[in-house]
C-alpha positions in Angstrom: 0.0 0.0 0.0 1.1 3.6 -0.6 -0.2 6.7 1.0 0.8 9.9 -0.7 0.1 13.2 0.9 0.4 16.2 -1.4 1.5 19.7 -0.7 -1.8 21.6 -0.9 -5.5 21.2 -0.7 -6.2 20.5 -4.4 -8.6 17.8 -5.7 -8.6 14.5 -3.9 -7.6 11.5 -6.0 -7.7 7.8 -5.1 -6.4 4.7 -6.8 -6.4 1.3 -5.2 -4.3 -1.7 -6.3 -3.0 -4.7 -4.6 0.6 -6.0 -4.1 0.5 -8.1 -7.2 1.2 -5.0 -9.3 -2.1 -3.3 -8.7 -1.0 -0.7 -6.2 -3.5 0.5 -3.6 -3.1 4.2 -3.2 -4.9 7.2 -1.5 -3.8 10.8 -2.1 -4.8 14.4 -1.7 -3.2 17.5 -2.9 -1.1 18.0 -6.0 0.9 14.7 -6.0 2.3 15.5 -9.5 3.8 18.8 -8.5 7.6 18.9 -8.7 9.0 20.4 -5.6 12.3 20.5 -3.6 12.8 17.7 -1.1 15.8 19.2 0.7 17.6 16.6 2.9 15.4 13.7 1.9 17.9 13.7 -1.0 20.5 12.2 1.3 18.6 9.0 1.4 18.9 8.7 -2.4 22.7 8.8 -2.0 22.4 5.8 0.3 20.5 4.0 -2.5 23.2 4.8 -5.0 25.9 3.6 -2.6 24.0 0.3 -2.6 24.1 0.2 -6.4 27.9 0.9 -6.3 28.4 -2.0 -3.8 26.2 -4.3 -5.9 28.2 -3.5 -9.0 31.5 -4.1 -7.3 32.6 -0.5 -7.6 32.9 -0.4 -3.8 34.4 -3.5 -2.3 32.8 -3.1 1.0 31.2 -0.5 3.2 34.1 -0.6 5.6 36.7 0.0 2.9 38.6 3.3 3.2 37.2 5.8 0.7 40.8 6.9 -0.3 41.2 3.6 -2.1 38.9 4.7 -4.9 39.3 8.5 -4.6 40.4 10.5 -7.7 41.7 13.4 -5.7 43.8 13.9 -2.6 41.1 14.9 -0.1 41.5 11.6 1.8 45.3 11.7 2.0 45.5 13.8 5.2 46.0 12.3 8.6 42.4 13.3 9.7 40.8 11.8 6.6 42.8 8.8 5.5 40.9 6.3 7.6 37.4 7.5 6.6 35.3 4.6 5.3 32.1 4.6 3.3 30.2 3.6 6.5 31.5 6.7 8.2 30.3 8.9 5.4 26.9 7.2 5.2 26.3 7.3 9.0 27.5 10.9 9.4 30.4 9.9 11.6 33.3 10.6 9.2 34.6 13.8 10.9 35.9 14.7 7.4 38.0 17.9 7.5 38.3 20.1 4.4 36.4 22.4 2.0 34.2 21.5 -0.9 32.6 23.8 -3.5 33.9 26.8 -1.4 32.3 25.6 1.8 34.5 24.4 4.7 33.2 21.5 6.9 33.4 24.1 9.7 30.1 25.7 8.6 28.2 22.7 9.9 30.2 21.9 13.0 28.2 22.0 16.2 25.0 21.8 14.1 21.9 20.4 16.0 18.8 18.8 14.6 15.2 18.8 15.7 12.4 21.2 16.2 13.3 24.2 18.3 16.9 23.2 18.9 19.6 25.8 19.8 21.9 26.2 16.8 23.7 29.3 18.2 27.0 27.5 18.1 26.6 26.2 14.6 29.7 27.0 12.5 32.0 27.5 15.5 35.1 25.5 16.1 35.0 22.0 17.6 38.1 19.8 17.8 37.6 16.9 15.5 37.7 13.3 16.7 38.7 10.2 14.8 36.4 8.8 12.1 33.5 6.8 13.7 33.8 8.4 17.1 31.3 11.3 16.7 28.0 11.8 14.9 27.3 15.2 13.3 24.8 16.3 10.6 27.1 18.0 8.2 26.2 18.8 4.6 29.7 19.4 3.5 30.6 15.9 4.4 27.4 14.5 2.7 28.4 16.5 -0.4 31.9 14.9 -0.2 30.2 11.5 -0.2 28.3 12.5 -3.3 31.5 13.5 -5.1 33.2 10.2 -4.0 30.3 8.2 -5.4 30.5 10.1 -8.7 34.2 9.2 -8.8 33.5 5.4 -8.5 30.7 5.5 -11.0 32.6 7.9 -13.3 29.2 9.3 -14.3 27.0 12.0 -12.9 24.8 10.6 -10.2 21.5 11.8 -11.8 22.3 9.6 -14.8 23.0 6.6 -12.5 19.9 7.2 -10.5 17.8 7.4 -13.7 19.1 4.3 -15.4 19.5 2.1 -12.3 16.5 3.1 -10.2 14.0 5.6 -11.5 13.4 4.2 -15.0 13.0 0.6 -13.8 10.4 1.7 -11.2 8.4 3.6 -13.7 9.2 7.1 -12.3 8.1 10.1 -14.3 10.5 12.3 -16.4 9.8 15.3 -14.3 12.3 14.9 -11.4 15.6 16.7 -11.4 18.7 16.6 -9.3 20.2 20.1 -9.4 23.9 20.9 -8.8 25.6 24.0 -7.6 27.0 26.5 -10.1 30.6 25.6 -9.1 30.3 21.9 -8.2 32.2 20.4 -11.2 34.9 17.7 -11.2 36.8 16.4 -14.2 36.8 12.6 -14.7 38.5 11.1 -17.8 38.8 14.5 -19.3 35.1 15.3 -18.9 33.8 18.0 -16.5 31.0 16.5 -14.5 28.5 18.2 -12.1 28.6 16.8 -8.6 25.2 17.0 -7.0 24.5 17.9 -3.4 22.8 15.6 -0.8 20.4 18.3 0.1 19.4 21.9 -0.5 21.4 23.6 2.2 23.0 26.0 -0.3 20.6 25.3 -3.2 20.3 22.3 -5.5 19.1 18.9 -4.5 16.4 16.6 -5.8 13.1 18.2 -7.1 10.5 15.5 -7.4 6.8 14.8 -7.2 5.1 12.9 -4.4 4.3 9.9 -6.5 7.9 9.4 -7.6 8.9 9.7 -4.0 6.4 7.0 -3.1 7.7 4.7 -5.8 11.2 5.0 -4.4 9.8 4.3 -0.9 7.9 1.2 -2.2 11.2 -0.1 -3.7 12.8 0.2 -0.2 9.7 -1.4 1.4 10.0 -4.3 -1.0 13.7 -4.7 0.0 15.1 -3.6 -3.3 12.8 -5.7 -5.5 10.6 -4.3 -8.3 8.4 -6.5 -10.5 10.7 -9.4 -10.5 14.0 -7.5 -10.6 16.3 -7.0 -7.7 17.4 -3.4 -8.2 19.1 -3.2 -4.8 20.5 -6.1 -2.8 18.1 -7.1 0.1 21.2 -7.0 2.4 21.8 -3.4 1.5 18.3 -2.4 2.4 18.8 -4.1 5.7 22.1 -2.3 6.2 20.4 1.1 5.6 18.0 0.3 8.5 20.7 -0.9 10.9 21.2 1.6 13.7 24.5 3.5 13.9 26.3 2.4 17.1 26.7 5.9 18.4 23.4 7.3 17.0 20.7 4.5 17.2 18.1 6.8 15.5 20.2 6.9 12.3 21.0 4.3 9.7 22.8 4.8 6.4 21.4 8.3 5.6 17.9 7.1 6.7 16.3 8.2 10.0 15.1 5.4 12.2 12.3 5.5 14.7 14.3 3.6 17.4 12.4 3.9 20.7 9.8 6.1 18.9 12.4 8.9 19.0 11.1 10.7 15.9 7.4 10.1 15.9 6.0 8.4 19.0 2.7 7.6 17.1 4.5 5.7 14.4 5.7 2.1 14.9 9.3 1.7 16.0 9.9 -0.3 12.8 9.4 2.8 10.7 12.2 4.6 8.9 12.3 7.8 7.0 13.9 10.1 4.4 13.3 13.5 5.9 14.0 17.0 4.5 13.4 20.6 5.7 9.8 21.8 5.5 8.9 18.3 6.7 9.2 16.6 3.3 9.0 13.0 4.4 9.1 9.6 2.8 7.9 7.2 5.5 8.5 3.4 5.0 6.7 1.2 7.4 7.5 -2.5 6.9 5.4 -3.9 9.8 2.2 -2.5 8.5 3.3 -2.7 4.8 2.9 0.8 3.6 4.7 3.9 2.3 3.5 7.5 3.1 4.8 10.7 1.5 4.1 14.0 3.1 5.1 17.5 1.9 5.1 20.8 3.8 3.8 19.6 7.1 4.0 21.8 10.2 6.9 20.4 12.3 4.8 20.4 15.4 2.0 18.3 13.7 3.9 15.6 12.0 3.5 13.2 14.9 -0.2 13.8 14.9 -0.3 13.1 11.2 1.5 9.8 11.9 -1.2 9.0 14.5 -4.0 9.7 12.0 -2.4 7.5 9.4 -1.9 4.7 11.8 -5.5 5.0 12.9 -6.6 4.8 9.3 -4.5 1.7 8.8 -6.2 0.0 11.7 
């Protein structure tokens, strides 16, 4: 089942199908409207990392990223031991600048509704990779560039051919880059896309395409008889980070009901600013997409959806 919540109060639409290919769907609002999704984009990077692992471009999630890097960013004492897991779990403690932004701009950054971010962008002594969790967009953008280096192709092209086309997504989504985020591979300048919209860019997508991606994850990487992602990779995305149990591989987990107490603990989410949410719920077998929900009311929305499921 899919539940897709649109961004406005436009005409209600409903379409019901079963799990044998006839999707069951309820929706309201403009589900075809292409809109920014902000940091929900990060979860798409996790999907592409799974594609890279499946294709043997990354030997293993605990391999040092420097082994496949096409630049010297990982050659420093602080960065040389950073693994793909560290980048995917936000524990890399990467030090450096990318696209004119130093990692310092997101040090001491806090997440959540009403948190105190007065110290964001101030100095903090870095720890070793894996020892500290911090939500840092410069480091996520470094992951994106590193993935482009192993694919040797722009990530939007990889996402389209490996994921979006096979799941029947529309042609309307776009993954925008920064004006200066180019890296040359094999003599060809390529745009490296960001993992959010902190400084612009990111994935712009409609709600139904979001829901299709969520359904792919709900089905543990399978789509109409094809295994687009390894089942083990989907499980890995949901595995709690040792030092941040409410985070997996660029997916938020509901461990202990930490995010939404009215949602099952089995739920996990791609979440972006403005409360753009792709909610995957394996226990109750559904996906919900919500756009532009008041931060303070998301938990109530989860409760209403769960009540409807009952």
